[in-house]
N, CA, C and O atoms as a Tripos MOL2 file, in Angstrom:
@<TRIPOS>MOLECULE
protein
  300   299    75     0     0
PROTEIN
NO_CHARGES

@<TRIPOS>ATOM
      1 N          21.5410  -10.8800  -60.0630 N.3       1 MET1
      2 CA         20.0550  -11.0730  -60.4750 C.3       1 MET1
      3 C          19.3220  -11.2650  -59.0150 C.2       1 MET1
      4 O          19.8440  -11.9860  -58.1650 O.2       1 MET1
      5 N          18.2850  -10.6920  -58.8110 N.am      2 ALA2
      6 CA         17.6060  -10.7620  -57.7180 C.3       2 ALA2
      7 C          16.7790  -12.0980  -57.6070 C.2       2 ALA2
      8 O          16.2400  -12.5650  -58.6100 O.2       2 ALA2
      9 N          16.6910  -12.6730  -56.4450 N.am      3 SER3
     10 CA         16.0510  -13.8470  -56.2010 C.3       3 SER3
     11 C          14.5220  -13.7150  -56.0650 C.2       3 SER3
     12 O          14.0550  -12.7840  -55.4090 O.2       3 SER3
     13 N          13.7790  -14.5660  -56.6280 N.am      4 SER4
     14 CA         12.3780  -14.5070  -56.8040 C.3       4 SER4
     15 C          11.7360  -14.8330  -55.3790 C.2       4 SER4
     16 O          10.6420  -14.4050  -55.0120 O.2       4 SER4
     17 N          12.5740  -15.6500  -54.6350 N.am      5 ASN5
     18 CA         11.9780  -16.1070  -53.3170 C.3       5 ASN5
     19 C          12.5760  -15.0800  -52.2570 C.2       5 ASN5
     20 O          13.7950  -14.9140  -52.2160 O.2       5 ASN5
     21 N          11.7240  -14.3900  -51.3990 N.am      6 GLY6
     22 CA         12.0870  -13.5950  -50.4800 C.3       6 GLY6
     23 C          12.6130  -14.2320  -49.2660 C.2       6 GLY6
     24 O          12.9100  -13.5040  -48.3190 O.2       6 GLY6
     25 N          12.7690  -15.5490  -49.1770 N.am      7 ASP7
     26 CA         13.3080  -16.1080  -47.9210 C.3       7 ASP7
     27 C          14.6680  -16.4990  -48.0050 C.2       7 ASP7
     28 O          15.1430  -17.2020  -47.1130 O.2       7 ASP7
     29 N          15.4160  -16.0900  -49.0640 N.am      8 ARG8
     30 CA         16.8800  -16.4700  -49.1340 C.3       8 ARG8
     31 C          17.7050  -15.2930  -49.4670 C.2       8 ARG8
     32 O          17.2350  -14.2410  -49.9000 O.2       8 ARG8
     33 N          18.8980  -15.5070  -49.2560 N.am      9 GLY9
     34 CA         19.9490  -14.6230  -49.6950 C.3       9 GLY9
     35 C          20.2670  -13.4270  -48.6620 C.2       9 GLY9
     36 O          19.8060  -13.4260  -47.5210 O.2       9 GLY9
     37 N          21.0900  -12.4220  -49.1650 N.am     10 PRO10
     38 CA         21.4210  -11.4200  -48.2780 C.3      10 PRO10
     39 C          20.3050  -10.4480  -47.8570 C.2      10 PRO10
     40 O          20.3760   -9.8500  -46.7830 O.2      10 PRO10
     41 N          19.3110  -10.2980  -48.6750 N.am     11 ASP11
     42 CA         18.3140   -9.4510  -48.2760 C.3      11 ASP11
     43 C          17.6140   -9.9780  -47.1450 C.2      11 ASP11
     44 O          17.1720   -9.1900  -46.3090 O.2      11 ASP11
     45 N          17.4530  -11.2440  -47.0110 N.am     12 ARG12
     46 CA         16.7160  -12.0020  -45.9460 C.3      12 ARG12
     47 C          17.5300  -11.6800  -44.6440 C.2      12 ARG12
     48 O          17.0330  -11.2460  -43.6050 O.2      12 ARG12
     49 N          18.8720  -11.9620  -44.8600 N.am     13 ASN13
     50 CA         19.8050  -11.6800  -43.7150 C.3      13 ASN13
     51 C          19.8050  -10.2760  -43.1390 C.2      13 ASN13
     52 O          19.8850  -10.0750  -41.9270 O.2      13 ASN13
     53 N          19.7130   -9.3210  -44.0350 N.am     14 MET14
     54 CA         19.7380   -8.0350  -43.6220 C.3      14 MET14
     55 C          18.4210   -7.6680  -42.9610 C.2      14 MET14
     56 O          18.3970   -6.8330  -42.0560 O.2      14 MET14
     57 N          17.4020   -8.2360  -43.3670 N.am     15 ARG15
     58 CA         16.0360   -8.0270  -42.8060 C.3      15 ARG15
     59 C          15.9910   -8.6720  -41.3120 C.2      15 ARG15
     60 O          15.3310   -8.1750  -40.3990 O.2      15 ARG15
     61 N          16.7600   -9.8150  -41.1930 N.am     16 LEU16
     62 CA         16.5100  -10.3920  -39.8540 C.3      16 LEU16
     63 C          17.4360   -9.6030  -38.9350 C.2      16 LEU16
     64 O          17.1040   -9.3670  -37.7730 O.2      16 LEU16
     65 N          18.5460   -9.2130  -39.4260 N.am     17 VAL17
     66 CA         19.4980   -8.1970  -38.6180 C.3      17 VAL17
     67 C          18.6820   -6.9960  -38.0990 C.2      17 VAL17
     68 O          18.6220   -6.6630  -36.9160 O.2      17 VAL17
     69 N          18.0670   -6.3920  -39.1190 N.am     18 GLY18
     70 CA         17.2370   -5.3510  -38.7600 C.3      18 GLY18
     71 C          16.0420   -5.4190  -37.7140 C.2      18 GLY18
     72 O          15.7330   -4.5500  -36.8990 O.2      18 GLY18
     73 N          15.4620   -6.6150  -37.9200 N.am     19 GLN19
     74 CA         14.3950   -7.0120  -36.9340 C.3      19 GLN19
     75 C          14.9050   -7.2700  -35.4900 C.2      19 GLN19
     76 O          14.3290   -6.8690  -34.4780 O.2      19 GLN19
     77 N          16.0220   -7.9660  -35.5170 N.am     20 ALA20
     78 CA         16.8110   -8.1010  -34.2280 C.3      20 ALA20
     79 C          17.2720   -6.7690  -33.6450 C.2      20 ALA20
     80 O          17.1990   -6.5880  -32.4300 O.2      20 ALA20
     81 N          17.6790   -5.9610  -34.3530 N.am     21 PHE21
     82 CA         18.2590   -4.5540  -33.7460 C.3      21 PHE21
     83 C          16.9050   -3.8870  -33.3240 C.2      21 PHE21
     84 O          16.8960   -3.2660  -32.2610 O.2      21 PHE21
     85 N          15.8300   -3.9610  -34.0270 N.am     22 GLU22
     86 CA         14.5210   -3.3440  -33.5580 C.3      22 GLU22
     87 C          14.0150   -3.7850  -32.3660 C.2      22 GLU22
     88 O          13.4490   -3.0020  -31.6040 O.2      22 GLU22
     89 N          14.1730   -5.1210  -32.0750 N.am     23 LEU23
     90 CA         13.7360   -5.7700  -30.8000 C.3      23 LEU23
     91 C          14.6040   -5.1860  -29.6280 C.2      23 LEU23
     92 O          14.0860   -4.8060  -28.5780 O.2      23 LEU23
     93 N          15.8710   -5.1390  -29.8530 N.am     24 GLY24
     94 CA         16.8230   -4.5740  -28.8870 C.3      24 GLY24
     95 C          16.5880   -3.0930  -28.5700 C.2      24 GLY24
     96 O          16.6460   -2.6360  -27.4290 O.2      24 GLY24
     97 N          16.3280   -2.4050  -29.6300 N.am     25 ALA25
     98 CA         16.0380   -0.8780  -29.4920 C.3      25 ALA25
     99 C          14.6970   -0.6790  -28.6590 C.2      25 ALA25
    100 O          14.5510    0.2250  -27.8350 O.2      25 ALA25
    101 N          13.7970   -1.5730  -28.9550 N.am     26 ILE26
    102 CA         12.4940   -1.3430  -28.3190 C.3      26 ILE26
    103 C          12.6330   -1.4800  -26.7930 C.2      26 ILE26
    104 O          12.0650   -0.7040  -26.0250 O.2      26 ILE26
    105 N          13.5020   -2.6220  -26.3350 N.am     27 ALA27
    106 CA         13.7740   -2.7930  -24.9490 C.3      27 ALA27
    107 C          14.5680   -1.7890  -24.3690 C.2      27 ALA27
    108 O          14.2520   -1.3540  -23.2620 O.2      27 ALA27
    109 N          15.5110   -1.3810  -24.9340 N.am     28 ALA28
    110 CA         16.2680   -0.1270  -24.4540 C.3      28 ALA28
    111 C          15.6480    1.1540  -24.2600 C.2      28 ALA28
    112 O          15.8910    1.8900  -23.3040 O.2      28 ALA28
    113 N          14.7430    1.4330  -25.3020 N.am     29 ALA29
    114 CA         13.9740    2.6980  -25.2980 C.3      29 ALA29
    115 C          12.9380    2.6740  -24.3650 C.2      29 ALA29
    116 O          12.6240    3.7350  -23.8250 O.2      29 ALA29
    117 N          12.3370    1.6120  -24.0770 N.am     30 SER30
    118 CA         11.3590    1.4990  -22.8920 C.3      30 SER30
    119 C          11.8470    1.6930  -21.6270 C.2      30 SER30
    120 O          11.2560    2.3750  -20.7890 O.2      30 SER30
    121 N          13.0700    1.0410  -21.4030 N.am     31 ILE31
    122 CA         13.6420    1.2050  -20.0500 C.3      31 ILE31
    123 C          14.1370    2.6410  -19.8460 C.2      31 ILE31
    124 O          14.0600    3.1170  -18.7130 O.2      31 ILE31
    125 N          14.6310    3.3570  -20.8360 N.am     32 VAL32
    126 CA         15.0150    4.6960  -20.7770 C.3      32 VAL32
    127 C          13.8100    5.4920  -20.5490 C.2      32 VAL32
    128 O          13.9040    6.3570  -19.6780 O.2      32 VAL32
    129 N          12.6960    5.3710  -21.1620 N.am     33 VAL33
    130 CA         11.6000    6.2390  -21.0890 C.3      33 VAL33
    131 C          10.9870    5.9150  -19.6650 C.2      33 VAL33
    132 O          10.4920    6.8560  -19.0440 O.2      33 VAL33
    133 N          10.9850    4.5900  -19.0790 N.am     34 GLY34
    134 CA         10.4610    4.4990  -17.7220 C.3      34 GLY34
    135 C          11.4120    5.0900  -16.6820 C.2      34 GLY34
    136 O          10.9590    5.5300  -15.6250 O.2      34 GLY34
    137 N          12.5900    5.1070  -16.9280 N.am     35 LEU35
    138 CA         13.6280    5.7660  -15.9650 C.3      35 LEU35
    139 C          13.4300    7.3430  -15.9570 C.2      35 LEU35
    140 O          13.4730    7.9910  -14.9110 O.2      35 LEU35
    141 N          13.2110    7.9010  -17.1930 N.am     36 LEU36
    142 CA         13.0680    9.3380  -17.3170 C.3      36 LEU36
    143 C          11.7890    9.8010  -16.6180 C.2      36 LEU36
    144 O          11.7410   10.8020  -15.9030 O.2      36 LEU36
    145 N          10.7420    8.9840  -16.8850 N.am     37 ILE37
    146 CA          9.4140    9.3240  -16.2700 C.3      37 ILE37
    147 C           9.4130    9.2200  -14.7740 C.2      37 ILE37
    148 O           8.8570   10.0560  -14.0620 O.2      37 ILE37
    149 N          10.0900    8.1070  -14.2890 N.am     38 GLY38
    150 CA         10.2220    7.9150  -12.8920 C.3      38 GLY38
    151 C          10.9570    8.9490  -12.1090 C.2      38 GLY38
    152 O          10.6060    9.3530  -11.0000 O.2      38 GLY38
    153 N          12.1040    9.3830  -12.8370 N.am     39 ALA39
    154 CA         13.0590   10.4300  -12.2400 C.3      39 ALA39
    155 C          12.1830   11.7200  -12.2180 C.2      39 ALA39
    156 O          12.1010   12.3990  -11.1940 O.2      39 ALA39
    157 N          11.5980   12.0110  -13.2530 N.am     40 ALA40
    158 CA         10.7390   13.2020  -13.2050 C.3      40 ALA40
    159 C           9.6380   13.3430  -12.1410 C.2      40 ALA40
    160 O           9.4530   14.3730  -11.4920 O.2      40 ALA40
    161 N           8.9410   12.2380  -12.0270 N.am     41 LEU41
    162 CA          7.8770   12.0580  -10.9930 C.3      41 LEU41
    163 C           8.5780   12.1280   -9.4440 C.2      41 LEU41
    164 O           8.0160   12.6610   -8.4870 O.2      41 LEU41
    165 N           9.8110   11.5340   -9.3920 N.am     42 ASP42
    166 CA         10.5160   11.6180   -8.1170 C.3      42 ASP42
    167 C          10.9590   13.1400   -7.7480 C.2      42 ASP42
    168 O          10.9620   13.5780   -6.5970 O.2      42 ASP42
    169 N          11.3310   13.8740   -8.9010 N.am     43 ARG43
    170 CA         11.6940   15.3150   -8.5270 C.3      43 ARG43
    171 C          10.3920   16.1470   -8.2660 C.2      43 ARG43
    172 O          10.3660   17.0620   -7.4430 O.2      43 ARG43
    173 N           9.3260   15.7730   -9.0120 N.am     44 TRP44
    174 CA          8.1150   16.6290   -8.9750 C.3      44 TRP44
    175 C           7.4000   16.3640   -7.6190 C.2      44 TRP44
    176 O           6.8680   17.2880   -7.0050 O.2      44 TRP44
    177 N           7.3980   15.1070   -7.1750 N.am     45 LEU45
    178 CA          6.6650   14.6580   -5.9900 C.3      45 LEU45
    179 C           7.4720   14.6380   -4.6720 C.2      45 LEU45
    180 O           6.9900   14.4130   -3.5620 O.2      45 LEU45
    181 N           8.8790   14.9260   -4.9710 N.am     46 HIS46
    182 CA          9.8680   14.8390   -3.8560 C.3      46 HIS46
    183 C           9.9730   13.4950   -3.1480 C.2      46 HIS46
    184 O          10.0610   13.4300   -1.9220 O.2      46 HIS46
    185 N           9.9650   12.4740   -3.9000 N.am     47 THR47
    186 CA         10.0550   10.9990   -3.5420 C.3      47 THR47
    187 C          11.3360   10.5250   -4.0130 C.2      47 THR47
    188 O          12.0720   11.2300   -4.7030 O.2      47 THR47
    189 N          11.6870    9.0750   -3.5760 N.am     48 LYS48
    190 CA         12.8670    8.5760   -4.0490 C.3      48 LYS48
    191 C          12.7530    7.1580   -4.5970 C.2      48 LYS48
    192 O          13.7400    6.4620   -4.8400 O.2      48 LYS48
    193 N          11.3340    6.7230   -4.7990 N.am     49 SER49
    194 CA         11.2180    5.3140   -5.1270 C.3      49 SER49
    195 C          10.6710    5.1510   -6.4910 C.2      49 SER49
    196 O          10.7880    4.0610   -7.0510 O.2      49 SER49
    197 N          10.0310    6.2310   -7.1220 N.am     50 LEU50
    198 CA          9.4110    6.2330   -8.3500 C.3      50 LEU50
    199 C          10.3180    5.9660   -9.6010 C.2      50 LEU50
    200 O           9.8410    5.5690  -10.6640 O.2      50 LEU50
    201 N          11.5470    6.1870   -9.4280 N.am     51 THR51
    202 CA         12.4510    5.9750  -10.4920 C.3      51 THR51
    203 C          12.6380    4.4480  -10.7880 C.2      51 THR51
    204 O          12.6460    4.0060  -11.9370 O.2      51 THR51
    205 N          12.7830    3.6970   -9.7010 N.am     52 ILE52
    206 CA         12.8780    2.3150   -9.7400 C.3      52 ILE52
    207 C          11.4970    1.6540  -10.3310 C.2      52 ILE52
    208 O          11.4900    0.7070  -11.1180 O.2      52 ILE52
    209 N          10.4170    2.2640   -9.8580 N.am     53 VAL53
    210 CA          9.1330    1.7900  -10.4110 C.3      53 VAL53
    211 C           8.8770    2.2010  -11.8290 C.2      53 VAL53
    212 O           8.0980    1.5470  -12.5220 O.2      53 VAL53
    213 N           9.5070    3.2680  -12.2930 N.am     54 GLY54
    214 CA          9.4240    3.4350  -13.7090 C.3      54 GLY54
    215 C          10.3230    2.6230  -14.5340 C.2      54 GLY54
    216 O           9.9590    2.3290  -15.6730 O.2      54 GLY54
    217 N          11.5070    2.2100  -14.0670 N.am     55 VAL55
    218 CA         12.3610    1.2300  -14.6260 C.3      55 VAL55
    219 C          11.5900   -0.1450  -14.7880 C.2      55 VAL55
    220 O          11.5070   -0.7850  -15.8370 O.2      55 VAL55
    221 N          11.0610   -0.4720  -13.6050 N.am     56 ILE56
    222 CA         10.3260   -1.8480  -13.6030 C.3      56 ILE56
    223 C           9.2000   -1.7560  -14.6650 C.2      56 ILE56
    224 O           9.0430   -2.6520  -15.4940 O.2      56 ILE56
    225 N           8.4150   -0.6400  -14.6170 N.am     57 VAL57
    226 CA          7.3460   -0.6520  -15.6040 C.3      57 VAL57
    227 C           7.9500   -0.5500  -17.0060 C.2      57 VAL57
    228 O           7.3280   -1.1520  -17.8810 O.2      57 VAL57
    229 N           8.9800    0.0640  -17.3430 N.am     58 GLY58
    230 CA          9.7010    0.1250  -18.6380 C.3      58 GLY58
    231 C          10.1770   -1.0690  -19.1170 C.2      58 GLY58
    232 O          10.1410   -1.2660  -20.3320 O.2      58 GLY58
    233 N          10.7020   -2.0600  -18.2320 N.am     59 VAL59
    234 CA         11.1130   -3.3330  -18.4020 C.3      59 VAL59
    235 C           9.8710   -4.2560  -18.9740 C.2      59 VAL59
    236 O           9.8690   -4.8900  -20.0290 O.2      59 VAL59
    237 N           8.9500   -4.1730  -18.1220 N.am     60 ILE60
    238 CA          7.6840   -5.0100  -18.4410 C.3      60 ILE60
    239 C           7.1360   -4.5750  -19.7980 C.2      60 ILE60
    240 O           6.7880   -5.3390  -20.6980 O.2      60 ILE60
    241 N           7.1060   -3.1700  -19.8230 N.am     61 ALA61
    242 CA          6.4600   -2.7500  -21.2660 C.3      61 ALA61
    243 C           7.3560   -3.2730  -22.4240 C.2      61 ALA61
    244 O           6.8430   -3.8070  -23.4080 O.2      61 ALA61
    245 N           8.6150   -3.1260  -22.3070 N.am     62 GLY62
    246 CA          9.6230   -3.6000  -23.2770 C.3      62 GLY62
    247 C           9.4940   -5.0270  -23.6440 C.2      62 GLY62
    248 O           9.5340   -5.4170  -24.8100 O.2      62 GLY62
    249 N           9.3420   -5.7740  -22.6440 N.am     63 PHE63
    250 CA          9.2360   -7.2950  -22.8700 C.3      63 PHE63
    251 C           7.9860   -7.5610  -23.5330 C.2      63 PHE63
    252 O           8.0320   -8.3820  -24.4490 O.2      63 PHE63
    253 N           6.8100   -6.9980  -23.2370 N.am     64 VAL64
    254 CA          5.5000   -7.1050  -23.6690 C.3      64 VAL64
    255 C           5.5880   -6.7900  -25.2020 C.2      64 VAL64
    256 O           5.1880   -7.5990  -26.0390 O.2      64 VAL64
    257 N           6.1070   -5.6300  -25.5140 N.am     65 GLU65
    258 CA          6.2750   -5.3350  -26.9480 C.3      65 GLU65
    259 C           7.1120   -6.0290  -27.7270 C.2      65 GLU65
    260 O           6.9110   -6.1280  -28.9380 O.2      65 GLU65
    261 N           8.2550   -6.6470  -27.0520 N.am     66 MET66
    262 CA          9.1970   -7.4560  -27.8510 C.3      66 MET66
    263 C           8.5110   -8.7570  -28.1610 C.2      66 MET66
    264 O           8.6870   -9.2570  -29.2720 O.2      66 MET66
    265 N           7.6740   -9.4000  -27.1910 N.am     67 ILE67
    266 CA          6.9200  -10.5710  -27.4820 C.3      67 ILE67
    267 C           5.9250  -10.3720  -28.5740 C.2      67 ILE67
    268 O           5.7750  -11.1960  -29.4760 O.2      67 ILE67
    269 N           5.2310   -9.2380  -28.4710 N.am     68 ARG68
    270 CA          4.2460   -8.9930  -29.5990 C.3      68 ARG68
    271 C           4.8310   -8.9740  -30.9110 C.2      68 ARG68
    272 O           4.3420   -9.7240  -31.7560 O.2      68 ARG68
    273 N           5.8960   -8.1620  -31.2470 N.am     69 ARG69
    274 CA          6.7010   -8.0880  -32.3770 C.3      69 ARG69
    275 C           7.2460   -9.3940  -32.8300 C.2      69 ARG69
    276 O           7.2700   -9.6670  -34.0300 O.2      69 ARG69
    277 N           7.7070  -10.2550  -31.8730 N.am     70 ALA70
    278 CA          8.3010  -11.4710  -32.1760 C.3      70 ALA70
    279 C           7.2340  -12.4680  -32.8200 C.2      70 ALA70
    280 O           7.4130  -13.1410  -33.8340 O.2      70 ALA70
    281 N           6.1550  -12.4300  -32.0710 N.am     71 LEU71
    282 CA          5.0040  -13.2090  -32.5220 C.3      71 LEU71
    283 C           4.5470  -12.7630  -33.9020 C.2      71 LEU71
    284 O           4.2490  -13.5900  -34.7640 O.2      71 LEU71
    285 N           4.4930  -11.4510  -34.1060 N.am     72 ALA72
    286 CA          3.9900  -11.0060  -35.4300 C.3      72 ALA72
    287 C           5.1060  -11.2510  -36.5530 C.2      72 ALA72
    288 O           4.7040  -11.3000  -37.7150 O.2      72 ALA72
    289 N           6.2500  -11.3840  -36.3430 N.am     73 MET73
    290 CA          7.2550  -11.6900  -37.2220 C.3      73 MET73
    291 C           7.2690  -13.1520  -37.5360 C.2      73 MET73
    292 O           7.7260  -13.5510  -38.6070 O.2      73 MET73
    293 N           6.7650  -13.9930  -36.6000 N.am     74 SER74
    294 CA          6.8870  -15.4260  -36.8720 C.3      74 SER74
    295 C           5.7910  -16.0030  -37.7440 C.2      74 SER74
    296 O           5.8390  -17.1320  -38.2320 O.2      74 SER74
    297 N           4.7370  -15.0870  -37.9100 N.am     75 LYS75
    298 CA          3.6590  -15.5080  -38.6330 C.3      75 LYS75
    299 C           3.8840  -15.4150  -40.1840 C.2      75 LYS75
    300 O           2.9930  -15.7620  -40.9590 O.2      75 LYS75
@<TRIPOS>BOND
     1     1     2 1
     2     2     3 1
     3     3     4 2
     4     3     5 am
     5     5     6 1
     6     6     7 1
     7     7     8 2
     8     7     9 am
     9     9    10 1
    10    10    11 1
    11    11    12 2
    12    11    13 am
    13    13    14 1
    14    14    15 1
    15    15    16 2
    16    15    17 am
    17    17    18 1
    18    18    19 1
    19    19    20 2
    20    19    21 am
    21    21    22 1
    22    22    23 1
    23    23    24 2
    24    23    25 am
    25    25    26 1
    26    26    27 1
    27    27    28 2
    28    27    29 am
    29    29    30 1
    30    30    31 1
    31    31    32 2
    32    31    33 am
    33    33    34 1
    34    34    35 1
    35    35    36 2
    36    35    37 am
    37    37    38 1
    38    38    39 1
    39    39    40 2
    40    39    41 am
    41    41    42 1
    42    42    43 1
    43    43    44 2
    44    43    45 am
    45    45    46 1
    46    46    47 1
    47    47    48 2
    48    47    49 am
    49    49    50 1
    50    50    51 1
    51    51    52 2
    52    51    53 am
    53    53    54 1
    54    54    55 1
    55    55    56 2
    56    55    57 am
    57    57    58 1
    58    58    59 1
    59    59    60 2
    60    59    61 am
    61    61    62 1
    62    62    63 1
    63    63    64 2
    64    63    65 am
    65    65    66 1
    66    66    67 1
    67    67    68 2
    68    67    69 am
    69    69    70 1
    70    70    71 1
    71    71    72 2
    72    71    73 am
    73    73    74 1
    74    74    75 1
    75    75    76 2
    76    75    77 am
    77    77    78 1
    78    78    79 1
    79    79    80 2
    80    79    81 am
    81    81    82 1
    82    82    83 1
    83    83    84 2
    84    83    85 am
    85    85    86 1
    86    86    87 1
    87    87    88 2
    88    87    89 am
    89    89    90 1
    90    90    91 1
    91    91    92 2
    92    91    93 am
    93    93    94 1
    94    94    95 1
    95    95    96 2
    96    95    97 am
    97    97    98 1
    98    98    99 1
    99    99   100 2
   100    99   101 am
   101   101   102 1
   102   102   103 1
   103   103   104 2
   104   103   105 am
   105   105   106 1
   106   106   107 1
   107   107   108 2
   108   107   109 am
   109   109   110 1
   110   110   111 1
   111   111   112 2
   112   111   113 am
   113   113   114 1
   114   114   115 1
   115   115   116 2
   116   115   117 am
   117   117   118 1
   118   118   119 1
   119   119   120 2
   120   119   121 am
   121   121   122 1
   122   122   123 1
   123   123   124 2
   124   123   125 am
   125   125   126 1
   126   126   127 1
   127   127   128 2
   128   127   129 am
   129   129   130 1
   130   130   131 1
   131   131   132 2
   132   131   133 am
   133   133   134 1
   134   134   135 1
   135   135   136 2
   136   135   137 am
   137   137   138 1
   138   138   139 1
   139   139   140 2
   140   139   141 am
   141   141   142 1
   142   142   143 1
   143   143   144 2
   144   143   145 am
   145   145   146 1
   146   146   147 1
   147   147   148 2
   148   147   149 am
   149   149   150 1
   150   150   151 1
   151   151   152 2
   152   151   153 am
   153   153   154 1
   154   154   155 1
   155   155   156 2
   156   155   157 am
   157   157   158 1
   158   158   159 1
   159   159   160 2
   160   159   161 am
   161   161   162 1
   162   162   163 1
   163   163   164 2
   164   163   165 am
   165   165   166 1
   166   166   167 1
   167   167   168 2
   168   167   169 am
   169   169   170 1
   170   170   171 1
   171   171   172 2
   172   171   173 am
   173   173   174 1
   174   174   175 1
   175   175   176 2
   176   175   177 am
   177   177   178 1
   178   178   179 1
   179   179   180 2
   180   179   181 am
   181   181   182 1
   182   182   183 1
   183   183   184 2
   184   183   185 am
   185   185   186 1
   186   186   187 1
   187   187   188 2
   188   187   189 am
   189   189   190 1
   190   190   191 1
   191   191   192 2
   192   191   193 am
   193   193   194 1
   194   194   195 1
   195   195   196 2
   196   195   197 am
   197   197   198 1
   198   198   199 1
   199   199   200 2
   200   199   201 am
   201   201   202 1
   202   202   203 1
   203   203   204 2
   204   203   205 am
   205   205   206 1
   206   206   207 1
   207   207   208 2
   208   207   209 am
   209   209   210 1
   210   210   211 1
   211   211   212 2
   212   211   213 am
   213   213   214 1
   214   214   215 1
   215   215   216 2
   216   215   217 am
   217   217   218 1
   218   218   219 1
   219   219   220 2
   220   219   221 am
   221   221   222 1
   222   222   223 1
   223   223   224 2
   224   223   225 am
   225   225   226 1
   226   226   227 1
   227   227   228 2
   228   227   229 am
   229   229   230 1
   230   230   231 1
   231   231   232 2
   232   231   233 am
   233   233   234 1
   234   234   235 1
   235   235   236 2
   236   235   237 am
   237   237   238 1
   238   238   239 1
   239   239   240 2
   240   239   241 am
   241   241   242 1
   242   242   243 1
   243   243   244 2
   244   243   245 am
   245   245   246 1
   246   246   247 1
   247   247   248 2
   248   247   249 am
   249   249   250 1
   250   250   251 1
   251   251   252 2
   252   251   253 am
   253   253   254 1
   254   254   255 1
   255   255   256 2
   256   255   257 am
   257   257   258 1
   258   258   259 1
   259   259   260 2
   260   259   261 am
   261   261   262 1
   262   262   263 1
   263   263   264 2
   264   263   265 am
   265   265   266 1
   266   266   267 1
   267   267   268 2
   268   267   269 am
   269   269   270 1
   270   270   271 1
   271   271   272 2
   272   271   273 am
   273   273   274 1
   274   274   275 1
   275   275   276 2
   276   275   277 am
   277   277   278 1
   278   278   279 1
   279   279   280 2
   280   279   281 am
   281   281   282 1
   282   282   283 1
   283   283   284 2
   284   283   285 am
   285   285   286 1
   286   286   287 1
   287   287   288 2
   288   287   289 am
   289   289   290 1
   290   290   291 1
   291   291   292 2
   292   291   293 am
   293   293   294 1
   294   294   295 1
   295   295   296 2
   296   295   297 am
   297   297   298 1
   298   298   299 1
   299   299   300 2
@<TRIPOS>SUBSTRUCTURE
     1 MET1         2 RESIDUE 1 A MET
     2 ALA2         6 RESIDUE 1 A ALA
     3 SER3        10 RESIDUE 1 A SER
     4 SER4        14 RESIDUE 1 A SER
     5 ASN5        18 RESIDUE 1 A ASN
     6 GLY6        22 RESIDUE 1 A GLY
     7 ASP7        26 RESIDUE 1 A ASP
     8 ARG8        30 RESIDUE 1 A ARG
     9 GLY9        34 RESIDUE 1 A GLY
    10 PRO10       38 RESIDUE 1 A PRO
    11 ASP11       42 RESIDUE 1 A ASP
    12 ARG12       46 RESIDUE 1 A ARG
    13 ASN13       50 RESIDUE 1 A ASN
    14 MET14       54 RESIDUE 1 A MET
    15 ARG15       58 RESIDUE 1 A ARG
    16 LEU16       62 RESIDUE 1 A LEU
    17 VAL17       66 RESIDUE 1 A VAL
    18 GLY18       70 RESIDUE 1 A GLY
    19 GLN19       74 RESIDUE 1 A GLN
    20 ALA20       78 RESIDUE 1 A ALA
    21 PHE21       82 RESIDUE 1 A PHE
    22 GLU22       86 RESIDUE 1 A GLU
    23 LEU23       90 RESIDUE 1 A LEU
    24 GLY24       94 RESIDUE 1 A GLY
    25 ALA25       98 RESIDUE 1 A ALA
    26 ILE26      102 RESIDUE 1 A ILE
    27 ALA27      106 RESIDUE 1 A ALA
    28 ALA28      110 RESIDUE 1 A ALA
    29 ALA29      114 RESIDUE 1 A ALA
    30 SER30      118 RESIDUE 1 A SER
    31 ILE31      122 RESIDUE 1 A ILE
    32 VAL32      126 RESIDUE 1 A VAL
    33 VAL33      130 RESIDUE 1 A VAL
    34 GLY34      134 RESIDUE 1 A GLY
    35 LEU35      138 RESIDUE 1 A LEU
    36 LEU36      142 RESIDUE 1 A LEU
    37 ILE37      146 RESIDUE 1 A ILE
    38 GLY38      150 RESIDUE 1 A GLY
    39 ALA39      154 RESIDUE 1 A ALA
    40 ALA40      158 RESIDUE 1 A ALA
    41 LEU41      162 RESIDUE 1 A LEU
    42 ASP42      166 RESIDUE 1 A ASP
    43 ARG43      170 RESIDUE 1 A ARG
    44 TRP44      174 RESIDUE 1 A TRP
    45 LEU45      178 RESIDUE 1 A LEU
    46 HIS46      182 RESIDUE 1 A HIS
    47 THR47      186 RESIDUE 1 A THR
    48 LYS48      190 RESIDUE 1 A LYS
    49 SER49      194 RESIDUE 1 A SER
    50 LEU50      198 RESIDUE 1 A LEU
    51 THR51      202 RESIDUE 1 A THR
    52 ILE52      206 RESIDUE 1 A ILE
    53 VAL53      210 RESIDUE 1 A VAL
    54 GLY54      214 RESIDUE 1 A GLY
    55 VAL55      218 RESIDUE 1 A VAL
    56 ILE56      222 RESIDUE 1 A ILE
    57 VAL57      226 RESIDUE 1 A VAL
    58 GLY58      230 RESIDUE 1 A GLY
    59 VAL59      234 RESIDUE 1 A VAL
    60 ILE60      238 RESIDUE 1 A ILE
    61 ALA61      242 RESIDUE 1 A ALA
    62 GLY62      246 RESIDUE 1 A GLY
    63 PHE63      250 RESIDUE 1 A PHE
    64 VAL64      254 RESIDUE 1 A VAL
    65 GLU65      258 RESIDUE 1 A GLU
    66 MET66      262 RESIDUE 1 A MET
    67 ILE67      266 RESIDUE 1 A ILE
    68 ARG68      270 RESIDUE 1 A ARG
    69 ARG69      274 RESIDUE 1 A ARG
    70 ALA70      278 RESIDUE 1 A ALA
    71 LEU71      282 RESIDUE 1 A LEU
    72 ALA72      286 RESIDUE 1 A ALA
    73 MET73      290 RESIDUE 1 A MET
    74 SER74      294 RESIDUE 1 A SER
    75 LYS75      298 RESIDUE 1 A LYS
């Protein structure tokens, strides 16, 4: 029988696991996107430092989005 309270039971646990996975996927995806954009710009502009800049921007964007989602989940 399903619980009337959405804050208990295996459904809540699965939802929390899904949200945790989503936060990790956001971080990883933003880093990969930054890496790919930086590497593409390095090849296009014949430079060697834009890959690391892209990774740094990806890390920052990932953390910002993770914080936004974590704050939204806590409400």
